[in-house]
C-alpha positions in Angstrom: 128.0 -123.2 -44.6 131.6 -122.4 -45.5 133.8 -121.0 -42.8 135.4 -117.6 -43.1 138.8 -119.2 -42.8 138.1 -121.5 -45.8 136.7 -118.5 -47.7 139.9 -116.5 -46.9 142.1 -119.5 -47.9 140.2 -119.9 -51.2 140.4 -116.2 -51.9 144.2 -116.2 -51.3 144.5 -119.0 -53.9 142.3 -117.0 -56.3 144.4 -113.9 -55.7 147.6 -115.8 -56.3 146.0 -117.1 -59.5 145.0 -113.6 -60.5 148.6 -112.5 -60.2 149.9 -115.5 -62.0 147.4 -114.8 -64.9 149.0 -111.4 -65.2 152.5 -112.7 -65.4 151.6 -115.6 -67.8 149.7 -113.1 -70.0 152.8 -111.5 -71.5 153.7 -114.3 -73.8 150.1 -115.6 -74.2 148.7 -112.4 -75.8 151.1 -113.0 -78.7 150.1 -116.7 -79.0 146.3 -116.4 -78.7 144.5 -113.3 -79.9 141.5 -114.0 -77.7 143.9 -113.9 -74.7 144.4 -110.2 -75.4 140.7 -109.5 -74.8 140.9 -111.4 -71.5 143.9 -109.3 -70.5 142.1 -106.0 -71.3 139.3 -107.0 -68.9 141.9 -108.2 -66.3 143.9 -105.0 -66.5 140.9 -102.7 -66.3 139.5 -104.6 -63.3 142.8 -104.5 -61.6 143.6 -100.9 -62.3 140.1 -99.7 -61.4 139.9 -101.7 -58.2 142.8 -99.9 -56.6 141.3 -96.3 -56.6 137.7 -97.6 -56.2 138.4 -99.6 -53.1 141.5 -97.6 -52.0 143.3 -101.0 -52.1 143.0 -104.3 -53.8 139.5 -105.6 -53.2 140.8 -109.2 -52.8 143.2 -108.1 -50.0 140.5 -106.2 -48.2 138.0 -109.1 -48.4 140.6 -111.7 -47.3 141.6 -109.5 -44.3 137.9 -109.1 -43.3 137.3 -112.9 -43.4 140.5 -113.7 -41.5 139.6 -111.2 -38.8 136.3 -113.0 -38.1 138.2 -116.1 -36.7 141.4 -114.3 -35.7 140.6 -110.7 -34.5 144.3 -109.9 -34.3 145.0 -110.7 -37.9 146.0 -107.8 -40.1 147.9 -107.2 -43.3 149.4 -104.2 -41.4 148.6 -101.9 -44.3 150.6 -104.2 -46.6 149.7 -105.3 -50.0 148.9 -109.0 -50.7 152.3 -109.7 -52.4 154.2 -107.7 -49.8 152.6 -109.6 -46.9 153.0 -113.1 -48.3 156.6 -112.5 -49.6 157.5 -111.5 -46.1 155.5 -114.3 -44.4 156.7 -117.2 -46.6 160.1 -116.1 -47.9 161.2 -113.4 -45.4 161.5 -110.9 -48.3 160.7 -107.3 -47.5 159.4 -105.1 -50.2 158.0 -101.6 -49.8 154.5 -100.8 -50.8 155.9 -98.0 -53.0 158.2 -100.5 -54.8 155.2 -102.7 -55.5 153.2 -99.7 -56.9 156.2 -98.8 -59.1 156.1 -102.4 -60.4 152.4 -103.1 -60.6 151.0 -100.0 -62.3 153.4 -100.0 -65.2 153.0 -103.7 -65.5 149.3 -103.4 -65.9 149.6 -100.5 -68.3 152.1 -102.4 -70.4 149.8 -105.4 -70.5 147.0 -103.2 -71.5 149.0 -101.5 -74.2 150.4 -104.7 -75.6 146.9 -106.3 -75.7 145.4 -103.4 -77.5 148.2 -103.4 -80.0 147.8 -107.1 -80.6 144.1 -106.7 -81.2 144.5 -103.7 -83.5 147.3 -105.4 -85.4 145.1 -108.3 -86.5 
């Protein structure tokens, strides 16, 4: 059986990959038309998860698993990016600033992807 710590570590890597996918997608949707379809799914899943789970589902799940082996662990009501930026790079970013960045970014990705698909 996989430990909760291992699950949380794997999920952190998947979450980082999810974010990286979003950033890499900007140029890729113009190179590969099929990438735009993947981005539409990515953007919808991301945008819908926030109101559905009242936070990012990956963040909630990672925190749950980390608390099973370290009951004191908490993201302290921080977003994933916010928490790890501060932990590893000592960079503090407000949750509001992240929202002001993430939501328009997802909407821009979604809009660009739809326009690429409709254009071809």
